[in-house]
PQR file with spaces between the fields and no chain letter, atoms N, CA, C, O and H, PARSE charges and radii, in Angstrom:
ATOM       1  N    MET     1     134.223  167.333  138.628 -0.4000 1.5000
ATOM       2  CA   MET     1     133.705  166.433  137.546 -0.0000 2.0000
ATOM       3  C    MET     1     132.965  165.208  138.235  0.5500 1.7000
ATOM       4  O    MET     1     133.411  164.750  139.287 -0.5500 1.4000
ATOM       5  N    ARG     2     131.876  164.702  137.657 -0.4000 1.5000
ATOM       6  CA   ARG     2     131.186  163.812  138.313 -0.0000 2.0000
ATOM       7  C    ARG     2     131.539  162.432  137.448  0.5500 1.7000
ATOM       8  O    ARG     2     131.661  162.425  136.223 -0.5500 1.4000
ATOM       9  H    ARG     2     131.514  165.074  136.802  0.4000 1.0000
ATOM      10  N    ILE     3     131.663  161.400  138.207 -0.4000 1.5000
ATOM      11  CA   ILE     3     132.134  160.051  137.822 -0.0000 2.0000
ATOM      12  C    ILE     3     131.276  158.963  138.437  0.5500 1.7000
ATOM      13  O    ILE     3     131.239  158.761  139.651 -0.5500 1.4000
ATOM      14  H    ILE     3     131.564  161.405  139.202  0.4000 1.0000
ATOM      15  N    VAL     4     130.610  158.293  137.566 -0.4000 1.5000
ATOM      16  CA   VAL     4     129.856  156.978  138.100 -0.0000 2.0000
ATOM      17  C    VAL     4     130.747  155.797  138.257  0.5500 1.7000
ATOM      18  O    VAL     4     131.469  155.405  137.340 -0.5500 1.4000
ATOM      19  H    VAL     4     130.640  158.457  136.580  0.4000 1.0000
ATOM      20  N    VAL     5     130.692  155.244  139.410 -0.4000 1.5000
ATOM      21  CA   VAL     5     131.617  154.035  139.820 -0.0000 2.0000
ATOM      22  C    VAL     5     130.895  152.813  140.029  0.5500 1.7000
ATOM      23  O    VAL     5     129.782  152.868  140.552 -0.5500 1.4000
ATOM      24  H    VAL     5     130.105  155.563  140.155  0.4000 1.0000
ATOM      25  N    ASP     6     131.445  151.606  139.649 -0.4000 1.5000
ATOM      26  CA   ASP     6     130.842  150.332  139.551 -0.0000 2.0000
ATOM      27  C    ASP     6     131.219  149.674  141.110  0.5500 1.7000
ATOM      28  O    ASP     6     132.311  149.813  141.660 -0.5500 1.4000
ATOM      29  H    ASP     6     132.349  151.561  139.224  0.4000 1.0000
ATOM      30  N    THR     7     130.322  149.105  141.543 -0.4000 1.5000
ATOM      31  CA   THR     7     130.503  148.231  142.776 -0.0000 2.0000
ATOM      32  C    THR     7     131.801  147.615  142.841  0.5500 1.7000
ATOM      33  O    THR     7     132.441  147.744  143.884 -0.5500 1.4000
ATOM      34  H    THR     7     129.434  148.993  141.097  0.4000 1.0000
ATOM      35  N    ASN     8     132.300  146.944  141.849 -0.4000 1.5000
ATOM      36  CA   ASN     8     133.509  146.271  141.889 -0.0000 2.0000
ATOM      37  C    ASN     8     134.695  147.259  141.953  0.5500 1.7000
ATOM      38  O    ASN     8     135.738  146.836  142.450 -0.5500 1.4000
ATOM      39  H    ASN     8     131.780  146.839  141.001  0.4000 1.0000
ATOM      40  N    ILE     9     134.653  148.357  141.563 -0.4000 1.5000
ATOM      41  CA   ILE     9     135.682  149.436  141.463 -0.0000 2.0000
ATOM      42  C    ILE     9     135.753  149.796  143.128  0.5500 1.7000
ATOM      43  O    ILE     9     136.840  149.769  143.705 -0.5500 1.4000
ATOM      44  H    ILE     9     133.805  148.701  141.158  0.4000 1.0000
ATOM      45  N    VAL    10     134.704  150.079  143.724 -0.4000 1.5000
ATOM      46  CA   VAL    10     134.467  150.568  145.012 -0.0000 2.0000
ATOM      47  C    VAL    10     135.145  149.525  146.085  0.5500 1.7000
ATOM      48  O    VAL    10     135.901  149.740  147.033 -0.5500 1.4000
ATOM      49  H    VAL    10     133.821  150.101  143.254  0.4000 1.0000
ATOM      50  N    PHE    11     134.607  148.367  145.589 -0.4000 1.5000
ATOM      51  CA   PHE    11     135.192  147.228  146.664 -0.0000 2.0000
ATOM      52  C    PHE    11     136.751  147.128  146.529  0.5500 1.7000
ATOM      53  O    PHE    11     137.447  146.939  147.527 -0.5500 1.4000
ATOM      54  H    PHE    11     133.993  148.192  144.819  0.4000 1.0000
ATOM      55  N    SER    12     137.293  147.260  145.250 -0.4000 1.5000
ATOM      56  CA   SER    12     138.713  147.364  145.149 -0.0000 2.0000
ATOM      57  C    SER    12     139.470  148.067  145.722  0.5500 1.7000
ATOM      58  O    SER    12     140.581  147.706  146.109 -0.5500 1.4000
ATOM      59  H    SER    12     136.728  147.414  144.439  0.4000 1.0000
ATOM      60  N    ALA    13     138.862  149.475  145.903 -0.4000 1.5000
ATOM      61  CA   ALA    13     139.296  150.610  146.402 -0.0000 2.0000
ATOM      62  C    ALA    13     139.277  150.490  148.093  0.5500 1.7000
ATOM      63  O    ALA    13     140.149  150.995  148.800 -0.5500 1.4000
ATOM      64  H    ALA    13     137.959  149.768  145.588  0.4000 1.0000
ATOM      65  N    ILE    14     138.159  149.752  148.587 -0.4000 1.5000
ATOM      66  CA   ILE    14     138.337  149.660  150.051 -0.0000 2.0000
ATOM      67  C    ILE    14     139.263  148.506  150.594  0.5500 1.7000
ATOM      68  O    ILE    14     139.648  148.502  151.763 -0.5500 1.4000
ATOM      69  H    ILE    14     137.451  149.341  148.013  0.4000 1.0000
ATOM      70  N    LEU    15     139.591  147.548  149.704 -0.4000 1.5000
ATOM      71  CA   LEU    15     140.284  146.355  149.925 -0.0000 2.0000
ATOM      72  C    LEU    15     141.733  146.740  149.948  0.5500 1.7000
ATOM      73  O    LEU    15     142.516  146.303  150.793 -0.5500 1.4000
ATOM      74  H    LEU    15     139.278  147.551  148.754  0.4000 1.0000
ATOM      75  N    ASN    16     142.100  147.664  148.886 -0.4000 1.5000
ATOM      76  CA   ASN    16     143.385  147.982  148.680 -0.0000 2.0000
ATOM      77  C    ASN    16     143.425  149.603  148.540  0.5500 1.7000
ATOM      78  O    ASN    16     143.285  150.135  147.439 -0.5500 1.4000
ATOM      79  H    ASN    16     141.465  148.019  148.200  0.4000 1.0000
ATOM      80  N    THR    17     143.632  150.376  149.775 -0.4000 1.5000
ATOM      81  CA   THR    17     143.316  151.867  149.703 -0.0000 2.0000
ATOM      82  C    THR    17     144.826  152.373  149.133  0.5500 1.7000
ATOM      83  O    THR    17     144.957  153.537  148.753 -0.5500 1.4000
ATOM      84  H    THR    17     143.745  149.944  150.670  0.4000 1.0000
ATOM      85  N    ASN    18     145.730  151.612  149.106 -0.4000 1.5000
ATOM      86  CA   ASN    18     147.166  152.221  148.480 -0.0000 2.0000
ATOM      87  C    ASN    18     147.125  152.071  146.950  0.5500 1.7000
ATOM      88  O    ASN    18     148.015  152.649  146.327 -0.5500 1.4000
ATOM      89  H    ASN    18     145.623  150.667  149.414  0.4000 1.0000
ATOM      90  N    SER    19     146.269  151.417  146.312 -0.4000 1.5000
ATOM      91  CA   SER    19     146.078  151.280  144.979 -0.0000 2.0000
ATOM      92  C    SER    19     145.838  152.619  144.299  0.5500 1.7000
ATOM      93  O    SER    19     145.504  153.602  144.960 -0.5500 1.4000
ATOM      94  H    SER    19     145.546  150.947  146.818  0.4000 1.0000
ATOM      95  N    LYS    20     146.001  152.661  143.033 -0.4000 1.5000
ATOM      96  CA   LYS    20     145.702  153.934  142.298 -0.0000 2.0000
ATOM      97  C    LYS    20     144.245  154.384  142.386  0.5500 1.7000
ATOM      98  O    LYS    20     143.863  155.544  142.538 -0.5500 1.4000
ATOM      99  H    LYS    20     146.272  151.862  142.496  0.4000 1.0000
ATOM     100  N    ILE    21     143.426  153.196  142.257 -0.4000 1.5000
ATOM     101  CA   ILE    21     142.066  153.441  142.301 -0.0000 2.0000
ATOM     102  C    ILE    21     141.615  153.986  143.753  0.5500 1.7000
ATOM     103  O    ILE    21     140.808  154.899  143.926 -0.5500 1.4000
ATOM     104  H    ILE    21     143.736  152.253  142.133  0.4000 1.0000
ATOM     105  N    GLY    22     142.204  153.345  144.646 -0.4000 1.5000
ATOM     106  CA   GLY    22     142.002  153.578  146.073 -0.0000 2.0000
ATOM     107  C    GLY    22     142.306  154.943  146.429  0.5500 1.7000
ATOM     108  O    GLY    22     141.560  155.705  147.043 -0.5500 1.4000
ATOM     109  H    GLY    22     142.860  152.604  144.505  0.4000 1.0000
ATOM     110  N    ILE    23     143.491  155.195  145.983 -0.4000 1.5000
ATOM     111  CA   ILE    23     143.831  156.678  146.358 -0.0000 2.0000
ATOM     112  C    ILE    23     142.960  157.713  145.723  0.5500 1.7000
ATOM     113  O    ILE    23     142.706  158.745  146.344 -0.5500 1.4000
ATOM     114  H    ILE    23     144.097  154.576  145.484  0.4000 1.0000
ATOM     115  N    ILE    24     142.521  157.518  144.609 -0.4000 1.5000
ATOM     116  CA   ILE    24     141.653  158.292  143.679 -0.0000 2.0000
ATOM     117  C    ILE    24     140.155  158.500  144.557  0.5500 1.7000
ATOM     118  O    ILE    24     139.699  159.588  144.908 -0.5500 1.4000
ATOM     119  H    ILE    24     142.728  156.680  144.104  0.4000 1.0000
ATOM     120  N    LEU    25     139.622  157.333  144.770 -0.4000 1.5000
ATOM     121  CA   LEU    25     138.392  157.240  145.252 -0.0000 2.0000
ATOM     122  C    LEU    25     138.330  157.953  146.688  0.5500 1.7000
ATOM     123  O    LEU    25     137.543  158.865  146.940 -0.5500 1.4000
ATOM     124  H    LEU    25     139.993  156.449  144.485  0.4000 1.0000
ATOM     125  N    LEU    26     139.129  157.496  147.474 -0.4000 1.5000
ATOM     126  CA   LEU    26     139.205  157.817  149.005 -0.0000 2.0000
ATOM     127  C    LEU    26     139.941  158.989  149.529  0.5500 1.7000
ATOM     128  O    LEU    26     140.286  159.087  150.707 -0.5500 1.4000
ATOM     129  H    LEU    26     139.768  156.755  147.269  0.4000 1.0000
ATOM     130  N    GLN    27     140.202  160.002  148.484 -0.4000 1.5000
ATOM     131  CA   GLN    27     141.058  161.148  148.818 -0.0000 2.0000
ATOM     132  C    GLN    27     139.938  161.964  149.494  0.5500 1.7000
ATOM     133  O    GLN    27     138.856  161.983  148.909 -0.5500 1.4000
ATOM     134  H    GLN    27     139.921  159.922  147.528  0.4000 1.0000
ATOM     135  N    PRO    28     140.057  162.609  150.596 -0.5600 1.5000
ATOM     136  CA   PRO    28     138.946  163.527  150.969  0.2800 2.0000
ATOM     137  C    PRO    28     138.880  164.804  150.356  0.5500 1.7000
ATOM     138  O    PRO    28     137.832  165.444  150.267 -0.5500 1.4000
ATOM     139  N    LYS    29     140.132  165.237  149.873 -0.4000 1.5000
ATOM     140  CA   LYS    29     140.023  166.699  149.316 -0.0000 2.0000
ATOM     141  C    LYS    29     139.762  166.615  147.755  0.5500 1.7000
ATOM     142  O    LYS    29     139.942  167.640  147.097 -0.5500 1.4000
ATOM     143  H    LYS    29     140.983  164.717  149.945  0.4000 1.0000
ATOM     144  N    SER    30     139.434  165.693  147.256 -0.4000 1.5000
ATOM     145  CA   SER    30     139.175  165.382  145.844 -0.0000 2.0000
ATOM     146  C    SER    30     138.115  166.232  145.392  0.5500 1.7000
ATOM     147  O    SER    30     137.067  166.348  146.028 -0.5500 1.4000
ATOM     148  H    SER    30     139.288  164.860  147.790  0.4000 1.0000
ATOM     149  N    ARG    31     138.385  166.928  144.142 -0.4000 1.5000
ATOM     150  CA   ARG    31     137.285  167.754  143.404 -0.0000 2.0000
ATOM     151  C    ARG    31     136.377  166.715  142.510  0.5500 1.7000
ATOM     152  O    ARG    31     135.626  167.233  141.684 -0.5500 1.4000
ATOM     153  H    ARG    31     139.236  166.834  143.626  0.4000 1.0000
ATOM     154  N    LEU    32     136.395  165.472  142.606 -0.4000 1.5000
ATOM     155  CA   LEU    32     135.785  164.621  141.930 -0.0000 2.0000
ATOM     156  C    LEU    32     134.446  164.312  142.738  0.5500 1.7000
ATOM     157  O    LEU    32     134.517  164.166  143.958 -0.5500 1.4000
ATOM     158  H    LEU    32     137.005  165.051  143.277  0.4000 1.0000
ATOM     159  N    ASN    33     133.296  164.216  142.109 -0.4000 1.5000
ATOM     160  CA   ASN    33     132.138  163.712  142.624 -0.0000 2.0000
ATOM     161  C    ASN    33     131.886  162.212  142.190  0.5500 1.7000
ATOM     162  O    ASN    33     131.785  161.918  140.999 -0.5500 1.4000
ATOM     163  H    ASN    33     133.239  164.334  141.118  0.4000 1.0000
ATOM     164  N    PHE    34     131.804  161.426  143.042 -0.4000 1.5000
ATOM     165  CA   PHE    34     131.587  160.022  142.615 -0.0000 2.0000
ATOM     166  C    PHE    34     130.129  159.656  142.991  0.5500 1.7000
ATOM     167  O    PHE    34     129.598  160.047  144.030 -0.5500 1.4000
ATOM     168  H    PHE    34     131.886  161.665  144.009  0.4000 1.0000
ATOM     169  N    TYR    35     129.510  158.856  142.040 -0.4000 1.5000
ATOM     170  CA   TYR    35     128.124  158.389  142.073 -0.0000 2.0000
ATOM     171  C    TYR    35     127.955  156.975  141.972  0.5500 1.7000
ATOM     172  O    TYR    35     128.767  156.441  141.216 -0.5500 1.4000
ATOM     173  H    TYR    35     129.943  158.538  141.196  0.4000 1.0000
ATOM     174  N    SER    36     127.136  156.227  142.517 -0.4000 1.5000
ATOM     175  CA   SER    36     126.785  154.972  142.234 -0.0000 2.0000
ATOM     176  C    SER    36     125.274  154.809  142.446  0.5500 1.7000
ATOM     177  O    SER    36     124.524  155.729  142.771 -0.5500 1.4000
ATOM     178  H    SER    36     126.476  156.661  143.131  0.4000 1.0000
ATOM     179  N    THR    37     124.891  153.471  142.215 -0.4000 1.5000
ATOM     180  CA   THR    37     123.372  153.126  142.668 -0.0000 2.0000
ATOM     181  C    THR    37     123.224  152.991  143.969  0.5500 1.7000
ATOM     182  O    THR    37     124.247  152.921  144.651 -0.5500 1.4000
ATOM     183  H    THR    37     125.501  152.723  141.950  0.4000 1.0000
ATOM     184  N    GLU    38     121.989  152.929  144.570 -0.4000 1.5000
ATOM     185  CA   GLU    38     121.766  152.829  146.063 -0.0000 2.0000
ATOM     186  C    GLU    38     122.220  151.163  146.240  0.5500 1.7000
ATOM     187  O    GLU    38     122.385  150.748  147.387 -0.5500 1.4000
ATOM     188  H    GLU    38     121.158  152.985  144.016  0.4000 1.0000
ATOM     189  N    ARG    39     122.356  150.511  145.428 -0.4000 1.5000
ATOM     190  CA   ARG    39     122.675  148.982  145.633 -0.0000 2.0000
ATOM     191  C    ARG    39     123.853  149.048  146.093  0.5500 1.7000
ATOM     192  O    ARG    39     124.026  148.114  146.876 -0.5500 1.4000
ATOM     193  H    ARG    39     122.222  150.848  144.496  0.4000 1.0000
ATOM     194  N    LEU    40     124.908  149.805  145.975 -0.4000 1.5000
ATOM     195  CA   LEU    40     126.236  149.760  146.702 -0.0000 2.0000
ATOM     196  C    LEU    40     126.270  149.776  148.071  0.5500 1.7000
ATOM     197  O    LEU    40     127.071  149.077  148.691 -0.5500 1.4000
ATOM     198  H    LEU    40     124.768  150.564  145.339  0.4000 1.0000
ATOM     199  N    SER    41     125.450  150.531  148.626 -0.4000 1.5000
ATOM     200  CA   SER    41     125.146  150.524  149.969 -0.0000 2.0000
ATOM     201  C    SER    41     124.838  149.338  150.506  0.5500 1.7000
ATOM     202  O    SER    41     125.467  148.983  151.503 -0.5500 1.4000
ATOM     203  H    SER    41     124.799  151.099  148.122  0.4000 1.0000
ATOM     204  N    TYR    42     123.861  148.531  149.983 -0.4000 1.5000
ATOM     205  CA   TYR    42     123.427  147.279  150.269 -0.0000 2.0000
ATOM     206  C    TYR    42     124.669  146.189  150.214  0.5500 1.7000
ATOM     207  O    TYR    42     124.941  145.437  151.150 -0.5500 1.4000
ATOM     208  H    TYR    42     123.350  148.819  149.173  0.4000 1.0000
ATOM     209  N    GLU    43     125.303  146.229  149.082 -0.4000 1.5000
ATOM     210  CA   GLU    43     126.465  145.276  148.768 -0.0000 2.0000
ATOM     211  C    GLU    43     127.436  145.495  150.048  0.5500 1.7000
ATOM     212  O    GLU    43     127.681  144.517  150.755 -0.5500 1.4000
ATOM     213  H    GLU    43     125.081  146.840  148.321  0.4000 1.0000
ATOM     214  N    ILE    44     127.967  146.698  150.344 -0.4000 1.5000
ATOM     215  CA   ILE    44     128.698  146.825  151.314 -0.0000 2.0000
ATOM     216  C    ILE    44     128.269  146.256  152.547  0.5500 1.7000
ATOM     217  O    ILE    44     128.982  145.491  153.195 -0.5500 1.4000
ATOM     218  H    ILE    44     127.769  147.492  149.769  0.4000 1.0000
ATOM     219  N    GLU    45     126.965  146.654  152.937 -0.4000 1.5000
ATOM     220  CA   GLU    45     126.474  146.113  154.191 -0.0000 2.0000
ATOM     221  C    GLU    45     126.508  144.487  154.171  0.5500 1.7000
ATOM     222  O    GLU    45     126.954  143.773  155.069 -0.5500 1.4000
ATOM     223  H    GLU    45     126.385  147.276  152.410  0.4000 1.0000
ATOM     224  N    GLU    46     125.991  144.108  153.061 -0.4000 1.5000
ATOM     225  CA   GLU    46     125.841  142.448  152.774 -0.0000 2.0000
ATOM     226  C    GLU    46     127.370  142.056  152.975  0.5500 1.7000
ATOM     227  O    GLU    46     127.446  140.905  153.405 -0.5500 1.4000
ATOM     228  H    GLU    46     125.629  144.688  152.332  0.4000 1.0000
ATOM     229  N    HIS    47     128.348  142.531  152.834 -0.4000 1.5000
ATOM     230  CA   HIS    47     129.665  141.859  152.689 -0.0000 2.0000
ATOM     231  C    HIS    47     130.626  142.375  153.716  0.5500 1.7000
ATOM     232  O    HIS    47     131.803  142.018  153.758 -0.5500 1.4000
ATOM     233  H    HIS    47     128.286  143.466  152.484  0.4000 1.0000
ATOM     234  N    ASN    48     130.077  143.227  154.542 -0.4000 1.5000
ATOM     235  CA   ASN    48     130.842  144.100  155.714 -0.0000 2.0000
ATOM     236  C    ASN    48     131.693  143.106  156.539  0.5500 1.7000
ATOM     237  O    ASN    48     132.818  143.495  156.851 -0.5500 1.4000
ATOM     238  H    ASN    48     129.121  143.517  154.508  0.4000 1.0000
ATOM     239  N    GLU    49     131.281  141.801  156.956 -0.4000 1.5000
ATOM     240  CA   GLU    49     132.231  140.979  157.755 -0.0000 2.0000
ATOM     241  C    GLU    49     133.423  140.462  156.821  0.5500 1.7000
ATOM     242  O    GLU    49     134.577  140.387  157.242 -0.5500 1.4000
ATOM     243  H    GLU    49     130.367  141.485  156.703  0.4000 1.0000
ATOM     244  N    LYS    50     133.108  140.165  155.713 -0.4000 1.5000
ATOM     245  CA   LYS    50     134.159  139.563  154.722 -0.0000 2.0000
ATOM     246  C    LYS    50     135.142  140.909  154.483  0.5500 1.7000
ATOM     247  O    LYS    50     136.350  140.684  154.561 -0.5500 1.4000
ATOM     248  H    LYS    50     132.170  140.226  155.371  0.4000 1.0000
ATOM     249  N    ILE    51     134.783  142.091  154.239 -0.4000 1.5000
ATOM     250  CA   ILE    51     135.560  143.248  153.940 -0.0000 2.0000
ATOM     251  C    ILE    51     136.462  143.374  155.239  0.5500 1.7000
ATOM     252  O    ILE    51     137.684  143.316  155.102 -0.5500 1.4000
ATOM     253  H    ILE    51     133.802  142.274  154.176  0.4000 1.0000
ATOM     254  N    LYS    52     135.989  143.519  156.296 -0.4000 1.5000
ATOM     255  CA   LYS    52     136.746  143.556  157.546 -0.0000 2.0000
ATOM     256  C    LYS    52     137.587  142.513  157.655  0.5500 1.7000
ATOM     257  O    LYS    52     138.677  142.849  158.117 -0.5500 1.4000
ATOM     258  H    LYS    52     134.996  143.566  156.407  0.4000 1.0000
ATOM     259  N    LYS    53     137.472  141.240  157.370 -0.4000 1.5000
ATOM     260  CA   LYS    53     138.251  140.099  157.547 -0.0000 2.0000
ATOM     261  C    LYS    53     139.322  140.272  156.604  0.5500 1.7000
ATOM     262  O    LYS    53     140.480  140.050  156.958 -0.5500 1.4000
ATOM     263  H    LYS    53     136.587  140.966  156.994  0.4000 1.0000
ATOM     264  N    ILE    54     139.017  140.690  155.306 -0.4000 1.5000
ATOM     265  CA   ILE    54     140.036  140.482  154.202 -0.0000 2.0000
ATOM     266  C    ILE    54     141.015  141.911  154.461  0.5500 1.7000
ATOM     267  O    ILE    54     142.233  141.954  154.293 -0.5500 1.4000
ATOM     268  H    ILE    54     138.077  140.871  155.019  0.4000 1.0000
ATOM     269  N    SER    55     140.279  142.867  154.841 -0.4000 1.5000
ATOM     270  CA   SER    55     141.097  144.372  155.103 -0.0000 2.0000
ATOM     271  C    SER    55     142.198  144.082  156.528  0.5500 1.7000
ATOM     272  O    SER    55     143.351  144.511  156.556 -0.5500 1.4000
ATOM     273  H    SER    55     139.289  142.832  154.978  0.4000 1.0000
ATOM     274  N    ASN    56     141.681  143.431  157.436 -0.4000 1.5000
ATOM     275  CA   ASN    56     142.462  143.152  158.515 -0.0000 2.0000
ATOM     276  C    ASN    56     143.727  142.182  158.177  0.5500 1.7000
ATOM     277  O    ASN    56     144.823  142.390  158.697 -0.5500 1.4000
ATOM     278  H    ASN    56     140.744  143.083  157.413  0.4000 1.0000
ATOM     279  N    SER    57     143.537  141.280  157.414 -0.4000 1.5000
ATOM     280  CA   SER    57     144.493  140.369  157.006 -0.0000 2.0000
ATOM     281  C    SER    57     145.626  140.926  156.063  0.5500 1.7000
ATOM     282  O    SER    57     146.761  140.451  156.031 -0.5500 1.4000
ATOM     283  H    SER    57     142.647  141.111  156.991  0.4000 1.0000
ATOM     284  N    ALA    58     145.229  141.895  155.365 -0.4000 1.5000
ATOM     285  CA   ALA    58     146.133  142.592  154.395 -0.0000 2.0000
ATOM     286  C    ALA    58     146.868  143.577  155.179  0.5500 1.7000
ATOM     287  O    ALA    58     147.755  144.148  154.544 -0.5500 1.4000
ATOM     288  H    ALA    58     144.307  142.281  155.391  0.4000 1.0000
ATOM     289  N    VAL    59     146.728  143.919  156.386 -0.4000 1.5000
ATOM     290  CA   VAL    59     147.536  144.846  157.086 -0.0000 2.0000
ATOM     291  C    VAL    59     148.775  144.192  157.603  0.5500 1.7000
ATOM     292  O    VAL    59     149.599  144.849  158.240 -0.5500 1.4000
ATOM     293  H    VAL    59     146.008  143.455  156.902  0.4000 1.0000
């Protein structure tokens, strides 16, 4: 199945990997194919330090 994901959904999954959306998006053996715009890569890179900081404090 092909699914288009929004940047906010991806960020939510990255920051909370145990959430339902995190589990769905980050399952390595999923039969789902996720698509997004190229902008997602830029946004992740742009906010990389903030993502690291937030994810470390959540652990």
